[in-house]
N, C-alpha and C positions, 0 to 999 in steps of 0.2 A: 233395332238391336233387341235380341231376346233377353228375358229377365235374368237368365243364368249369366250371360256375358256382361250385362249391366252390373250385376252383383259383384262379379270378379273385378271389373274395372273400378268400381267404387272401393272395393277392398284394397286393391293394389295402389291406386293413385291417391285416394283420399284417406284411406285407413279405416274405413267402416263399411258395414253391410247395410243394405236397405231392407227394412222390415216389410215382408210381404203381406202383413195384415194392415198396417197403417201407412205404409210408404214413407216412413220417417227413417233417418239414419240411426244405426245402432252403434253404440260405443264399441271400440275394439275389444274383443273377447267377452262381450256382454250379451251374447245371443244364444238362442237354442236353434237347432236345426230339426225341423219336423217335416216329414214327407218331402225332403230334398230342398226345402226353402228355409231362409233365415227369418227369425221372428224375435221380437222382444219377449222375454219370458213372461211378463205380466199379462200378456194376452191370453194365457192358457191357465187352466186349473187342473189339478190332479184328478184323474178319472175315478179314483177310489174315494179320496177324502175331501175333494173339492177345494183344497188349499191352493192359493196362488202359487204358480211354479217359479222356481229360481233357476240358476244356471246348472243345478244338479239334476234337472229333469231328465227322464229316460223314456224312450219310446219302446213299446212292445205291442205287437198285434195292432198297429195303427192307433194306439191310444198313448197318451202321455201320463207319466206318474212322477210323483215326488220321490226322492231317494228312499224315504222311510217305507212307503207303500211298495216301491219297486223291490226293495230288499226282502220284504215279507212275502213276496210272491215266489220265493224259492231260488231266486238268482243270487249267487254268492257275490259279496262285495269285498273288494281287496282291502286289507287292513292298512296298506300303505297309502294308496291314492283315493280310496273311498269310491272307486268306480266299479261297475259290474264286471264280472269275470265271465267271458264268453268262450274262451279257449281253454288251454291247459291251465291247471290249477295246482297250487302247492298248499297242502294242509300241514302246518307246523306251528308249534308253540300255542296250540289251541286256537289258531286263527287261520284264515285263508288269504292267499296272496296270488297276484299275477306272478308267473314264473320269473319275469325280469325285475319284479319289485321285492322279491325275497332276497335280501342282501346282508352282508356282514354289517353288524351294528357299528363297527369302527371304520372300516375302509369303504363300505358301501359297494363292494364288488358283488354282483349277483352270484348265487351259488349254482344256478342253472343245473340242478340235479346232483351236484357234488355234495360231499359230506359237510355238515355244519355241527357246531358244538354250542350247547346252551349254557349260559351263565347269567344268573340273576334276571331271567326272563327274556334275554336277548340272544339272538343267533350270532355266532362268530365263526370266521374261518379259523383253521388250525393255528396259524401264527398269532392271531390276535387273541384267541382263546388261551393259548399257552402264555402269552404275555400278561394276561389278566391273572392267571393262577400262579405265575412265577416259574414256569418250566421252560425258560428260554436260555440257551447257552450264552454265557457272559462274553465269549470270544466271537462266535459266528452269528449270534442273534437269531438262530434258527430254533424251532421247537425241539425239545429233547423228548422223544416219544418212547424211547427204550430205557436202558440203564442210564442213570445220570449220577454225577458226582456233585456233592454240595460241600463247599469249602469256603470259609469266612463269609457266610451268608450269600455266596454266589453259586450259581449252577453252571456246570460244564458238561459238554459231551465228553465221553471217556477219551476220545481222540484229541480233545483240546485241553485235557488236564495234564499239563506239561510243566517240567522244571523251568522256572523263569530264567535260569542261567544257561542251561545246556539244551533246552527244548526236548529232553528225553521224556517219554511217557512215564507218568507217575502211577504207582499202585493206588487203586481207589481206596484202599484201607488206610 
Protein backbone atom coordinates (compact mmCIF):
# COMPACT_ATOMS: atom_id res chain seq x y z
CA UNK A 1 0.00 0.00 0.00
CA UNK A 2 1.36 3.46 -0.88
CA UNK A 3 2.06 6.04 1.84
CA UNK A 4 -0.83 8.27 0.70
CA UNK A 5 -3.36 5.44 1.04
CA UNK A 6 -1.80 4.35 4.36
CA UNK A 7 -2.11 7.89 5.70
CA UNK A 8 -5.76 8.11 4.61
CA UNK A 9 -6.58 4.75 6.22
CA UNK A 10 -4.87 5.78 9.47
CA UNK A 11 -6.78 9.05 9.49
CA UNK A 12 -10.17 7.45 8.76
CA UNK A 13 -9.93 4.31 10.88
CA UNK A 14 -7.66 5.25 13.74
CA UNK A 15 -8.11 9.03 13.78
CA UNK A 16 -4.52 10.09 13.20
CA UNK A 17 -1.93 10.65 10.48
CA UNK A 18 1.51 9.04 10.37
CA UNK A 19 4.43 11.47 10.46
CA UNK A 20 6.58 11.04 7.34
CA UNK A 21 9.67 12.17 9.28
CA UNK A 22 9.57 9.81 12.29
CA UNK A 23 6.79 7.35 11.27
CA UNK A 24 5.00 7.98 14.58
CA UNK A 25 1.27 8.77 14.86
CA UNK A 26 0.22 12.42 14.92
CA UNK A 27 -2.65 13.53 17.15
CA UNK A 28 -5.77 14.60 15.30
CA UNK A 29 -5.42 18.18 13.97
CA UNK A 30 -1.86 18.47 15.33
CA UNK A 31 -0.02 18.12 12.01
CA UNK A 32 1.44 20.31 9.31
CA UNK A 33 1.35 19.33 5.67
CA UNK A 34 4.58 19.97 3.79
CA UNK A 35 5.29 18.90 0.22
CA UNK A 36 2.10 16.80 0.33
CA UNK A 37 3.08 14.80 3.44
CA UNK A 38 1.99 14.98 7.07
CA UNK A 39 4.56 15.79 9.77
CA UNK A 40 4.80 16.74 13.43
CA UNK A 41 5.43 20.51 13.47
CA UNK A 42 8.43 20.15 15.82
CA UNK A 43 10.47 18.47 13.07
CA UNK A 44 10.76 21.80 11.24
CA UNK A 45 12.10 25.28 11.92
CA UNK A 46 11.18 28.59 10.32
CA UNK A 47 13.29 29.31 7.24
CA UNK A 48 13.80 32.94 8.35
CA UNK A 49 14.09 32.97 12.16
CA UNK A 50 14.90 29.29 12.89
CA UNK A 51 12.09 29.11 15.48
CA UNK A 52 10.54 25.67 15.96
CA UNK A 53 7.32 25.61 13.97
CA UNK A 54 3.83 25.19 15.35
CA UNK A 55 0.50 24.45 13.72
CA UNK A 56 0.46 27.96 12.22
CA UNK A 57 3.36 27.12 9.86
CA UNK A 58 2.98 28.21 6.23
CA UNK A 59 4.72 27.03 3.09
CA UNK A 60 5.92 29.35 0.34
CA UNK A 61 8.39 28.52 -2.39
CA UNK A 62 9.22 25.12 -0.91
CA UNK A 63 10.18 26.62 2.47
CA UNK A 64 8.30 26.68 5.79
CA UNK A 65 7.76 29.86 7.82
CA UNK A 66 6.26 30.73 11.19
CA UNK A 67 3.19 33.00 11.01
CA UNK A 68 5.18 36.09 12.06
CA UNK A 69 7.81 35.72 9.32
CA UNK A 70 5.22 34.65 6.75
CA UNK A 71 3.10 37.76 7.38
CA UNK A 72 6.19 40.01 7.11
CA UNK A 73 6.79 38.67 3.61
CA UNK A 74 3.93 40.76 2.25
CA UNK A 75 1.20 38.12 2.41
CA UNK A 76 -1.94 39.52 4.04
CA UNK A 77 -3.21 37.71 7.14
CA UNK A 78 -6.97 37.57 7.82
CA UNK A 79 -7.98 39.47 10.96
CA UNK A 80 -10.59 36.83 11.79
CA UNK A 81 -8.85 33.48 11.30
CA UNK A 82 -5.17 34.58 11.30
CA UNK A 83 -4.55 32.57 8.10
CA UNK A 84 -2.95 33.90 4.88
CA UNK A 85 -5.25 35.43 2.28
CA UNK A 86 -4.45 34.09 -1.16
CA UNK A 87 -7.61 34.97 -3.07
CA UNK A 88 -10.04 37.87 -2.87
CA UNK A 89 -9.45 40.24 0.00
CA UNK A 90 -11.57 42.75 1.94
CA UNK A 91 -9.95 45.90 3.35
CA UNK A 92 -12.24 47.32 6.03
CA UNK A 93 -12.00 48.89 9.47
CA UNK A 94 -8.24 49.22 9.03
CA UNK A 95 -7.82 45.44 8.72
CA UNK A 96 -7.81 42.74 6.04
CA UNK A 97 -10.17 39.78 5.86
CA UNK A 98 -11.05 36.75 3.76
CA UNK A 99 -14.29 37.70 1.99
CA UNK A 100 -16.22 35.00 3.87
CA UNK A 101 -14.80 36.10 7.26
CA UNK A 102 -15.88 39.74 7.05
CA UNK A 103 -19.20 39.39 8.89
CA UNK A 104 -21.76 41.36 10.90
CA UNK A 105 -20.50 41.60 14.49
CA UNK A 106 -23.96 40.62 15.78
CA UNK A 107 -25.41 37.97 13.44
CA UNK A 108 -22.12 36.82 11.85
CA UNK A 109 -23.60 36.76 8.35
CA UNK A 110 -20.91 37.55 5.74
CA UNK A 111 -21.31 40.83 3.88
CA UNK A 112 -19.98 39.28 0.64
CA UNK A 113 -19.52 42.69 -0.94
CA UNK A 114 -22.75 44.24 0.36
CA UNK A 115 -22.91 47.42 2.42
CA UNK A 116 -21.87 47.42 6.07
CA UNK A 117 -22.06 50.04 8.81
CA UNK A 118 -19.39 50.75 11.40
CA UNK A 119 -20.23 51.33 15.05
CA UNK A 120 -17.64 51.36 17.85
CA UNK A 121 -15.02 49.70 15.65
CA UNK A 122 -17.20 46.81 14.49
CA UNK A 123 -19.03 46.10 11.22
CA UNK A 124 -22.80 45.61 11.27
CA UNK A 125 -25.52 44.84 8.74
CA UNK A 126 -28.20 47.55 8.44
CA UNK A 127 -30.68 45.89 10.80
CA UNK A 128 -28.18 45.37 13.61
CA UNK A 129 -26.57 48.78 13.07
CA UNK A 130 -29.97 50.46 13.36
CA UNK A 131 -30.82 48.40 16.43
CA UNK A 132 -27.58 49.63 18.05
CA UNK A 133 -28.26 53.30 17.35
CA UNK A 134 -31.98 53.04 18.04
CA UNK A 135 -33.58 53.60 14.61
CA UNK A 136 -35.72 50.47 14.48
CA UNK A 137 -39.50 50.70 14.17
CA UNK A 138 -41.28 49.67 17.37
CA UNK A 139 -44.01 47.91 15.33
CA UNK A 140 -42.26 46.11 12.44
CA UNK A 141 -38.73 45.89 13.94
CA UNK A 142 -37.21 47.01 10.63
CA UNK A 143 -34.66 49.79 10.26
CA UNK A 144 -36.16 53.23 9.68
CA UNK A 145 -33.89 54.74 7.04
CA UNK A 146 -35.96 57.69 5.91
CA UNK A 147 -38.37 59.84 7.87
CA UNK A 148 -39.10 58.47 11.31
CA UNK A 149 -41.53 59.37 14.06
CA UNK A 150 -40.45 59.37 17.68
CA UNK A 151 -43.21 59.24 20.29
CA UNK A 152 -42.92 58.24 23.97
CA UNK A 153 -39.28 57.29 23.40
CA UNK A 154 -40.25 54.80 20.70
CA UNK A 155 -39.46 55.06 16.99
CA UNK A 156 -42.02 54.34 14.26
CA UNK A 157 -42.07 54.18 10.48
CA UNK A 158 -44.53 56.87 9.29
CA UNK A 159 -46.86 54.10 8.05
CA UNK A 160 -46.89 52.45 11.49
CA UNK A 161 -47.61 55.62 13.48
CA UNK A 162 -51.33 54.89 13.82
CA UNK A 163 -54.17 55.63 16.17
CA UNK A 164 -54.35 52.78 18.67
CA UNK A 165 -58.17 52.79 18.51
CA UNK A 166 -59.05 53.19 14.83
CA UNK A 167 -55.71 52.42 13.09
CA UNK A 168 -55.85 55.67 11.13
CA UNK A 169 -52.51 57.22 10.21
CA UNK A 170 -51.53 60.00 12.59
CA UNK A 171 -49.89 63.27 11.65
CA UNK A 172 -46.18 63.18 12.53
CA UNK A 173 -46.52 66.62 14.17
